[in-house]
C-alpha positions as CSV (number, residue, x, y, z in Angstrom):
1,M,117.9,323.2,44.7
2,E,119.8,326.7,45.1
3,I,119.4,328.9,42.3
4,V,122.5,330.9,41.4
5,R,121.9,333.8,39.1
6,P,124.8,336.1,37.6
7,K,125.0,339.7,38.8
8,M,123.5,342.3,36.6
9,T,126.0,344.1,34.2
10,T,126.3,347.7,34.7
11,S,127.7,348.7,31.3
12,F,127.3,347.3,27.7
13,K,130.9,346.9,27.3
14,E,131.0,344.4,30.2
15,Y,127.7,342.9,29.0
16,A,129.3,342.1,25.6
17,A,132.8,341.0,26.6
18,P,133.9,337.6,25.6
19,H,134.0,334.9,28.2
20,D,135.0,331.2,28.3
21,G,132.3,328.9,28.0
22,N,130.1,331.0,26.1
23,K,129.2,327.9,23.6
24,A,128.4,325.5,26.3
25,S,125.1,323.8,26.3
26,R,123.3,321.4,28.7
27,L,123.3,318.0,27.5
28,I,119.7,316.7,27.3
29,A,120.2,313.2,25.5
30,S,122.3,311.2,23.1
31,G,122.1,308.0,21.2
32,T,120.7,306.7,17.9
33,A,117.4,307.5,16.2
34,P,115.7,307.6,12.8
35,Y,117.4,310.6,11.3
36,K,115.5,313.8,12.5
37,F,113.2,311.4,14.2
38,D,111.5,310.5,11.1
39,P,110.6,306.9,11.2
40,K,111.0,306.5,7.4
41,K,114.7,307.5,7.6
42,S,117.7,305.1,8.5
43,Q,119.2,305.2,12.0
44,S,121.7,307.9,12.9
45,S,123.7,309.1,15.9
46,F,122.4,312.2,17.6
47,V,122.9,314.6,20.6
48,T,120.3,317.0,22.1
49,L,121.6,320.1,23.7
50,Q,120.0,323.0,25.5
51,D,121.6,326.5,25.6
52,A,121.3,328.9,28.7
53,N,118.1,330.3,27.3
54,G,116.5,327.1,27.3
55,I,116.4,326.6,23.6
56,E,116.9,323.1,22.5
57,R,118.8,321.8,19.2
58,T,119.4,318.4,18.1
59,L,122.7,317.6,16.0
60,W,123.1,314.5,14.0
61,G,126.3,313.0,12.8
62,I,128.3,309.7,12.6
63,D,129.8,308.9,16.1
64,I,128.5,312.2,17.6
65,A,127.0,310.2,20.4
66,Q,130.2,308.2,20.9
67,S,131.9,311.3,21.4
68,V,129.6,312.2,24.3
69,D,130.1,308.8,25.7
70,Q,134.0,309.1,25.6
71,A,133.8,312.2,27.6
72,D,131.7,310.6,30.3
73,A,129.0,313.3,30.0
74,K,125.8,312.5,31.5
75,P,122.3,314.2,30.8
76,G,122.4,317.4,32.8
77,D,126.1,318.0,32.2
78,W,127.0,321.2,30.4
79,I,129.3,320.4,27.3
80,T,130.9,321.9,24.5
81,L,130.8,319.8,21.2
82,E,132.6,320.8,18.1
83,V,134.4,319.2,15.1
84,A,138.0,318.5,16.1
85,E,139.0,317.3,12.6
86,T,137.8,316.1,9.4
87,K,139.2,312.9,8.0
88,E,139.2,311.3,4.5
89,V,137.3,308.0,4.5
90,E,136.2,305.4,2.1
91,V,132.6,304.2,2.1
92,E,130.6,301.8,0.1
93,E,128.0,303.4,-2.0
94,E,125.1,301.8,-4.0
95,Y,124.3,302.8,-7.6
96,R,122.5,301.5,-10.7
97,D,124.6,300.8,-13.8
98,K,123.6,301.4,-17.4
99,T,121.5,298.3,-17.5
100,G,119.6,299.4,-14.3
101,Q,121.2,296.8,-12.1
102,L,122.1,297.7,-8.5
103,Q,125.8,297.6,-8.0
104,T,128.1,299.0,-5.2
105,R,131.2,301.0,-5.3
106,T,133.8,302.4,-3.1
107,I,134.0,306.1,-2.9
108,K,136.0,308.9,-0.7
109,T,134.1,311.2,1.3
110,H,134.9,313.3,4.6
111,R,133.8,312.3,8.0
112,N,133.8,314.7,11.1
113,V,135.7,313.8,14.2
114,W,133.7,315.1,17.1
115,K,135.2,316.3,20.4
116,T,133.3,316.6,23.6
117,Q,134.3,318.6,26.8
118,I,132.6,318.9,29.9
119,R,132.3,322.6,31.1
120,E,131.3,324.5,34.2
121,D,127.6,325.2,34.8
122,P,127.2,328.8,33.3
123,A,124.8,329.9,36.2
124,Q,127.9,329.5,38.4
125,T,130.2,331.6,36.0
126,P,128.3,334.3,34.2
127,T,128.6,334.2,30.5
128,M,127.2,336.6,27.8
129,T,124.4,334.5,27.3
130,A,123.7,334.3,31.0
131,L,124.0,338.0,31.3
132,R,121.5,338.5,28.2
133,T,119.1,336.3,30.0
134,E,119.6,338.3,33.3
135,L,118.8,341.6,31.5
136,A,115.6,340.2,30.2
137,E,112.4,339.5,32.1
138,K,113.3,335.7,33.2
139,V,111.3,332.7,34.0
140,G,110.8,332.1,37.9
141,D,113.2,330.0,39.9
142,H,110.4,327.4,40.7
143,T,109.5,327.3,37.0
144,W,113.1,326.9,35.9
145,C,113.7,324.2,38.4
146,V,110.4,322.1,37.3
147,W,111.7,322.4,33.6
148,Q,115.3,321.3,34.6
149,A,114.0,318.3,36.4
150,A,111.7,316.8,33.8
151,R,112.8,314.8,31.0
152,P,112.2,314.1,27.1
153,A,109.1,311.7,26.8
154,D,110.0,308.0,25.9
155,K,108.2,306.2,22.9
156,Q,105.6,304.6,25.3
157,T,104.5,308.0,26.7
158,I,104.2,309.4,23.3
159,K,102.1,306.5,22.0
160,A,99.8,306.6,25.0
161,R,99.3,310.1,24.9
162,A,98.7,310.6,21.1
163,E,96.0,313.4,21.7
164,L,99.0,315.7,22.6
165,G,100.5,315.5,19.1
166,T,102.9,313.9,16.9
167,A,106.5,312.6,17.7
168,K,107.7,316.0,16.3
169,A,105.4,317.9,18.8
170,W,106.7,315.8,21.7
171,A,110.3,316.5,20.7
172,Q,109.6,320.0,22.6
173,Y,107.7,318.7,25.7
174,R,109.1,317.3,28.7
175,V,107.5,315.0,31.5
176,D,108.2,314.5,35.1
177,R,108.3,311.4,37.2
178,D,104.2,311.7,38.0
179,G,103.7,311.8,34.4
180,K,102.8,315.4,34.1
181,V,103.6,317.1,30.8
182,F,105.3,320.4,30.5
183,I,105.0,322.5,27.3
184,P,107.6,325.4,27.2
185,L,106.2,328.9,26.6
186,R,108.4,331.5,25.1
187,D,108.3,335.5,25.1
188,S,108.6,337.7,22.1
189,G,112.5,337.5,22.5
190,N,112.2,333.6,22.3
191,R,113.3,333.2,25.8
192,L,111.6,330.5,28.1
193,A,109.3,332.6,30.1
194,A,106.5,330.2,31.5
195,L,105.3,326.7,31.3
196,Y,102.0,325.0,30.6
197,R,101.6,321.9,32.8
198,I,98.9,319.2,31.6
199,N,98.3,316.8,34.6
200,T,97.4,313.1,34.1
201,D,93.7,313.9,34.3
202,G,94.1,316.1,31.2
203,S,93.6,319.4,33.0
204,G,96.2,322.1,32.4
205,E,97.5,325.2,34.1
206,M,100.1,327.8,33.7
207,I,103.3,328.0,35.6
208,T,104.6,331.4,35.3
209,G,107.5,333.7,36.4
210,P,107.8,337.3,37.3
211,G,107.8,338.5,33.5
212,N,104.9,339.6,31.3
213,D,102.6,337.0,29.9
214,K,102.1,339.2,26.7
215,G,103.4,337.4,23.7
216,L,103.7,334.0,25.1
217,H,103.6,331.3,22.4
218,H,104.8,327.7,21.8
219,I,105.5,326.3,18.2
220,V,103.8,322.8,18.0
221,G,105.7,320.5,15.6
222,G,109.1,322.1,15.3
223,K,110.6,325.2,13.8
224,L,109.0,327.8,11.6
225,S,110.2,327.8,8.0
226,K,112.3,330.6,6.8
227,N,110.7,330.3,3.1
228,P,108.6,333.1,2.6
229,K,106.2,330.9,0.5
230,E,105.4,328.8,3.6
231,P,102.5,330.5,5.5
232,I,102.8,330.9,9.3
233,L,99.7,329.2,11.2
234,I,98.4,330.6,14.5
235,A,95.9,329.1,16.7
236,D,94.8,330.4,20.1
237,D,93.9,327.0,21.7
238,L,96.2,324.1,22.0
239,V,93.8,321.5,20.7
240,S,93.5,323.4,17.6
241,A,97.2,323.8,17.3
242,I,97.9,320.3,17.7
243,E,95.3,319.0,15.1
244,L,96.4,321.7,12.6
245,N,100.0,320.4,13.0
246,R,98.7,316.9,12.5
247,Q,96.8,317.5,9.5
248,T,99.0,320.0,7.7
249,G,102.4,318.4,8.8
250,K,103.5,322.1,9.3
251,P,104.6,323.7,12.4
252,V,101.7,325.7,14.2
253,V,102.2,328.7,16.8
254,W,99.9,328.3,19.7
255,A,99.1,331.7,21.3
256,V,98.1,330.3,24.8
257,T,94.8,332.6,24.7
258,T,92.5,334.3,22.6
259,E,93.7,337.8,24.1
260,N,97.3,337.1,23.3
261,L,96.6,336.6,19.6
262,K,97.5,340.0,18.6
263,A,100.8,340.3,20.4
264,V,102.1,337.0,18.9
265,A,100.9,337.8,15.6
266,E,102.7,341.3,15.5
267,N,105.7,339.8,16.8
268,L,105.7,337.2,14.1
269,R,105.2,339.8,11.4
270,Q,108.0,341.8,12.8
271,F,110.4,339.1,12.0
272,N,108.5,337.4,8.9
273,S,107.5,340.5,6.9
274,K,107.0,338.5,3.6
275,H,105.3,335.3,5.0
276,E,101.4,335.0,5.0
277,I,100.3,334.8,8.4
278,V,97.1,332.6,8.9
279,I,95.0,333.0,12.1
280,A,92.6,330.0,12.9
281,A,89.7,331.1,14.8
282,T,86.2,329.8,16.1
283,D,82.9,331.4,15.7
284,A,81.1,331.1,19.1
285,H,78.1,333.0,17.4
286,M,75.6,331.8,20.2
287,T,77.7,334.0,22.9
288,R,76.8,337.7,23.4
289,E,80.3,339.2,22.7
290,N,81.9,336.3,20.5
291,W,85.3,337.3,21.5
292,S,86.6,334.0,19.9
293,L,86.0,335.6,16.6
294,C,86.3,339.3,17.2
295,L,89.7,339.2,18.7
296,P,91.2,337.1,15.9
297,Q,89.7,339.5,13.5
298,Q,91.4,342.3,15.3
299,A,94.7,340.3,15.1
300,F,94.7,339.5,11.3
301,K,93.8,343.2,10.5
302,A,96.8,344.4,12.4
303,I,99.3,342.5,10.5
304,N,97.4,342.5,7.1
305,G,96.9,338.6,7.7
306,T,94.5,336.0,6.7
307,L,91.6,334.5,8.9
308,I,90.1,331.1,8.7
309,V,86.9,330.0,10.4
310,P,85.3,326.7,10.4
311,P,81.9,326.8,8.6
312,L,79.0,326.7,11.3
313,A,77.2,323.4,11.6
314,T,73.7,323.4,9.9
């Protein structure tokens, strides 16, 4: 596979100039599923897209997947998806009358009509997003090809490898044809910077690019809450991050390594000044240096955070 990268811009004016196709995203998947992939919710139409920085998002709406099908867009295509018009429609609504009996009535509401258009690959036509990516330390060509070739996991894979987290955690992973699982690692600017590969035997290894690995992280189980009353949880190992996410139902930031905790915590504090940041550590008290506790202590002190450590077995 040939990798075509846009040329470096020489001025901010050129960098910030508007370009056609800035909003194009790569189609990852479309279809129907329980709303927000919550098995308790009713079936809804969805489209999962990935922008030029490798950041994924899922859109939900009536007939949104049908719009993609009508455009004959396939996974891997670059598309734009927008609301073409809003129509007034009549729908049946259930309600309870004064006696508590369940009744139905017809109400008027509005429904979005989606329009999908297939666009050119932005790697072939430099856009503002592509130029921004090029200015930053980028993921390596080999890593990018591996990530692009892998696909979201199916329900059978998620069920068979439950040790890697809940369905929400798996929504951020990808799997290749050989069954290897890839976890995206992002830098302090939230750009895809590396991958963590988990082999079929459970062993793991990093696939990195030319960028700096300082600040690399992955959020297990979705996006962080913008509500300052919701604490941000950080763990330095993947198993702990997955289990904390499973037990709390909250997203957990995996800092990849203990040495990386301070950089990740400081970056999170920069953008979440009012949140409580909680760092989960382990106490390897039998070791001489006990870095698994010392480094988390340095990290939580640097950001005025909170440190939690499991009690020692007696």
